[in-house]
Phi, psi and omega in degrees: 000131182274165181298332180297341181267358176252101183300325178218175177294333175299319182291324175294316178299317178298319178297320178294320177296322183284324184276322182272335182041063182295146176283326181232145182216128179243129179238125178260114179091076184277333182051246183272355175085013182297324180287339178290339174292350181271352188276141177289149183295339179275354177272134174276126190236136165236125174251131183240131181198132181295328180225068181297142179233058187298129175255124179087180183274145176247147181289167178294345183273358184249128177244127179258128178249118181273090185195161170286161180295325177300311180295322179298313181293335179280346185279167180295320180295319178291333180294322182225071181295155178057042177053033174095349179288142180299152172286111184276334179209138180221151176231121181257114181210049183261237180298144182268027173250135192298328180295329177291318180296324177297312179299317179299319181294315177305309180299320180291316182298321182295339183249014184252184174242165180301332180260015175285172179225140175242125176253137183231120185281161170070041183260354179234085185295155179287313181200179183296323182298316183279355179254011178281162180290324182264130186285130174220008183229163177291310172274124186217115175262354180065198182258032177298330184304332180300333186297329185291306176296327177300310181291326176295329179282308190271343177223068180294348178286341178286147173260119185238125173236130179256123182259123181272075180250153180294143355267338187225031174068167175209140177260150179235120183241125179229184184062045182288159178226095181301336179278351182280120181245018185296327180282314179293328180296329185241026190304309185300320177294312184291326184291330175298315178299322184291312179295324184273007180295126182282155180300140183100353184293340180274349186291000000 
């Protein structure tokens, strides 16, 4: 199925749930919980958000954790989510600053399996103004777009596909390596490079 057949990122996310049928699913940034409605009832789900505003009923298979993703991963539950079973699928849609998304990816990969998949929202910005670190527009993707060229440079072993779906795209990352610590080992050094990446670097 081509990107043109996915009207929005919700449709792409729904397709991945339907085709992969993950046993475990982690979502960073649940907001009102609409995307959690796409999950099969057989999937064990953890949704993490410091201020969740869930609308409607959630299934018994879904656990909402009111915390930042950093605090969650540092917690006992976050160290070994899903009773130690790998995260089979994850969706990063939290803070719109790229260093947070990088930390989320590092933490998720370390708890995943090689055949797991990580989806990252807001990777195809509409324009430079909506892609700035500081919000000044109604639609705002922040500087998450920087993560894609950064990972392609520093982790060429990853398989990364960027889907140009409405409104601000989504990246799909596979071929994970939970044993790879190259990003976490150099995090402080690399994050300076990441934050200072100029507009147009993804072109």
